[in-house]
C-alpha positions in Angstrom: 1.7 -17.3 2.6 2.5 -13.4 2.8 4.1 -12.0 5.7 2.0 -10.4 7.9 2.3 -7.1 9.4 4.0 -5.3 12.3 1.6 -5.0 15.4 1.7 -2.1 17.2 -0.1 -1.9 20.6 -1.7 1.6 21.1 -3.1 2.6 24.6 -4.5 5.6 23.8 -7.8 7.6 24.0 -10.8 7.8 22.1 -11.0 11.1 20.2 -15.6 11.4 18.6 -13.7 14.0 16.2 -10.9 11.5 14.6 -8.4 13.8 14.6 -6.2 12.5 17.4 -6.1 9.5 19.7 -6.6 5.8 18.2 -7.5 6.8 15.2 -5.1 9.0 14.5 -2.8 6.2 15.9 -4.4 3.7 13.8 -4.7 5.5 10.6 -0.5 6.1 10.7 0.1 2.8 11.0 -2.0 1.4 7.9 -0.3 4.0 6.1 3.2 2.9 7.5 2.4 -0.6 6.4 1.6 -1.7 10.0 -1.3 -2.9 12.0 -2.7 -1.0 15.1 -4.7 -3.2 17.8 -6.1 -0.6 19.6 -6.7 -0.5 23.3 -9.0 2.6 24.5 -7.7 3.9 28.0 -10.3 6.7 28.3 -13.7 8.6 26.3 -13.3 12.1 25.5 -15.9 14.6 24.7 -13.6 16.5 22.2 -14.1 18.4 18.7 -11.5 20.0 16.7 -11.2 22.9 19.1 -11.2 21.3 22.5 -12.1 18.7 24.6 -14.8 19.3 27.4 -15.0 16.1 29.4 -12.8 12.6 29.8 -13.7 9.2 31.0 -11.4 7.0 31.8 -11.7 3.3 31.1 -11.7 0.6 33.8 -7.9 -0.4 34.4 -9.1 -3.7 34.4 -10.7 -4.2 31.4 -7.2 -2.3 29.9 -5.5 -5.1 30.9 -7.9 -8.2 30.0 -7.8 -6.7 26.6 -4.0 -6.1 26.5 -3.2 -9.6 27.9 -6.0 -11.2 25.3 -4.4 -9.7 22.3 0.0 -10.4 23.1 -1.2 -14.0 23.8 -2.3 -14.5 20.5 -0.3 -11.8 18.3 3.4 -10.9 18.1 3.5 -7.1 19.2 6.5 -5.2 17.5 6.2 -2.3 19.9 4.1 -0.4 22.3 2.9 2.9 21.9 1.2 5.0 24.5 -1.1 8.3 24.5 -3.6 9.6 26.6 -3.7 7.5 29.3 -6.5 9.0 31.2 -6.0 8.2 35.2 -2.9 7.1 37.6 -4.7 3.8 37.7 -4.6 3.1 33.8 -1.1 4.2 34.0 0.3 1.6 36.7 -1.9 -1.0 34.8 -0.1 -0.1 31.9 3.5 -0.5 33.4 2.5 -3.5 34.6 1.7 -5.2 31.5 5.2 -3.4 29.8 7.3 -4.9 32.5 5.6 -8.5 31.4 7.2 -7.3 27.7 10.4 -5.8 28.5 12.1 -6.3 25.0 9.5 -4.7 23.0 10.1 -0.8 22.5 7.9 1.7 23.8 6.7 5.1 22.4 5.4 7.2 24.8 3.6 10.6 23.8 2.7 12.4 27.3 -0.6 13.7 26.6 -1.3 16.1 29.2 -3.8 18.1 27.6 -6.0 18.8 24.7 -4.6 21.5 21.4 -7.5 24.1 23.6 -6.1 23.7 26.5 -8.5 21.7 28.6 -6.4 19.5 30.9 -6.0 15.4 30.5 -3.5 14.9 33.0 -4.3 16.1 36.5 -1.5 15.8 39.4 -1.5 12.3 40.3 -1.8 11.2 36.7 1.3 13.3 36.1 3.5 12.0 38.7 2.7 8.1 38.2 3.8 9.2 34.4 7.0 10.7 35.7 7.8 7.8 38.7 6.7 4.5 37.1 6.2 5.1 33.3 9.3 7.1 32.6 11.9 4.4 33.5 10.0 2.1 30.8 10.0 4.2 27.8 12.3 4.2 25.0 11.2 7.3 23.5 9.0 10.2 25.0 7.9 12.6 22.4 6.6 15.9 24.3 6.4 19.2 23.0 7.2 22.1 25.2 4.6 22.4 27.5 4.6 18.4 27.8 8.0 18.6 28.8 7.9 21.2 31.2 5.1 18.5 33.1 7.6 16.1 32.9 10.4 17.3 34.4 8.5 20.5 36.3 11.8 21.8 38.5 14.2 22.1 35.6 15.0 25.3 34.7 15.7 24.8 31.0 14.6 22.5 28.5 17.7 20.6 28.5 17.9 20.5 31.4 14.2 19.0 31.7 15.4 16.5 28.8 18.1 15.5 31.6 15.9 15.1 34.5 13.6 12.5 31.8 16.7 10.6 30.8 17.8 10.2 34.5 14.5 8.7 35.2 15.5 5.9 32.8 14.1 7.1 29.5 16.6 6.0 27.0 15.6 8.7 23.9 13.8 12.5 23.8 12.4 13.9 21.0 11.5 17.3 21.8 9.2 18.9 19.3 9.1 22.6 18.6 5.7 23.1 17.4 4.5 25.1 20.4 7.7 27.5 19.8 8.2 30.6 17.4 10.3 30.7 13.8 10.6 30.0 10.5 11.2 26.5 11.2 10.1 23.9 13.3 12.9 22.5 15.4 12.7 19.4 16.9 15.3 18.1 19.4 16.7 14.5 19.6 18.7 13.9 23.5 19.6 10.1 24.5 21.0 8.7 27.5 24.8 7.6 26.6 27.3 6.1 29.5 30.8 7.5 30.2 33.0 4.3 31.5 36.2 5.8 33.9 38.3 3.6 36.1 36.4 4.8 39.3 32.5 4.1 37.9 30.1 4.3 34.8 28.6 7.8 34.9 25.3 8.7 32.6 25.2 11.7 30.7 23.3 12.9 28.6 23.8 14.2 24.9 22.4 16.3 22.3 22.1 14.3 19.1 20.3 16.1 16.7 18.5 18.8 15.8 15.7 18.3 12.9 14.6 21.8 11.3 11.1 21.3 9.0 9.7 24.3 7.4 6.8 25.5 9.6 3.7 25.2 8.3 0.4 27.8 8.5 -2.0 26.3 10.5 -2.5 24.7 13.8 -3.1 20.7 13.8 -5.5 18.5 15.5 -3.6 15.3 16.2 -0.1 16.2 15.5 1.1 15.1 18.7 -0.2 11.5 17.9 0.8 10.9 14.4 4.4 11.9 15.1 4.4 9.3 18.0 2.7 6.5 15.8 4.9 6.8 13.0 7.8 6.7 15.4 6.0 3.7 16.4 5.5 2.1 13.1 9.4 2.7 12.2 11.0 1.4 15.0 8.5 -1.8 14.7 9.0 -2.4 10.9 12.8 -2.4 11.9 13.6 0.7 9.5 17.4 1.5 10.4 18.3 2.9 14.1 16.5 5.2 16.3 18.0 8.2 14.6 16.9 6.8 11.0 13.7 6.0 12.3 12.9 9.4 14.0 14.0 11.1 10.5 11.0 9.0 8.8 8.4 9.7 11.4 9.3 13.4 11.1 9.1 13.2 7.2 5.6 11.6 7.1 4.2 13.9 9.9 5.5 16.9 8.0 3.8 15.7 4.6 0.6 14.8 6.5 0.3 18.4 8.2 1.2 19.6 4.9 -2.0 18.3 3.4 -4.1 18.8 6.1 -7.8 19.7 5.8 -10.5 21.5 7.8 -13.2 19.7 9.1 -15.0 22.0 11.4 -14.6 25.1 13.4 -11.0 24.2 14.8 -7.8 22.9 14.0 -6.6 21.2 10.9 -7.2 17.2 10.6 -3.9 15.9 9.1 -4.0 14.0 5.6 -2.5 10.6 7.0 -3.6 8.1 4.1 -1.7 10.4 1.5 0.6 8.6 -1.1 4.0 8.2 0.0 7.1 7.5 -2.6 8.7 4.0 -1.9 
């Protein structure tokens, strides 16, 4: 009997352009050798330029779907994308608490590439207060990191605030910044034990540098977060190795990206990779 593929359960939005959301998750995970179990948290009206509408899926339906899959399959990782409402965030948190041994990769989607806001203040507050303490790793860009830690005055302080809320790792992506290279920065929570107490601090563990590509891309964040989830599900080494391999895959998919419409390029996630 053939060994099955690792299953990654994905909560995210349905993007009819196919560039982001659940299709990006499924394409990425299939390319890496995993199986995507997709739970639609929101339906969207969007294209490669921008989004114009979002309708959250009923939270009780999401919970029923997720529990049905979890009772039937051995899920190796959760991947969270667009959740659409505070009710969806609370529902997902309930599922995660029931399966606290499964890693959680959180892509804190706040807006479409064209600027349409997916997450309102109530949803963002629920993400900060309820979801971050359950996340193994969160993968924000600079705008999303500011939304997760609005009172912080520097990226380092914002990453530290996210870690203090309970998330164990932050991969701050540099695609929204300028420069010849995209610099992604990995922060992780560390504990220092002294005779007096155990103190939690933060540490900038690594910087990853990638040549900046010419275009803008629809679904790059989804691709990266799903690739991290896939590598964790496959058990490919420690977190640093999982992050490095996920970034390599994402960069290669963006290098091969193509333009399907009038807006951003779509990552080519199905390219043939070297063994």
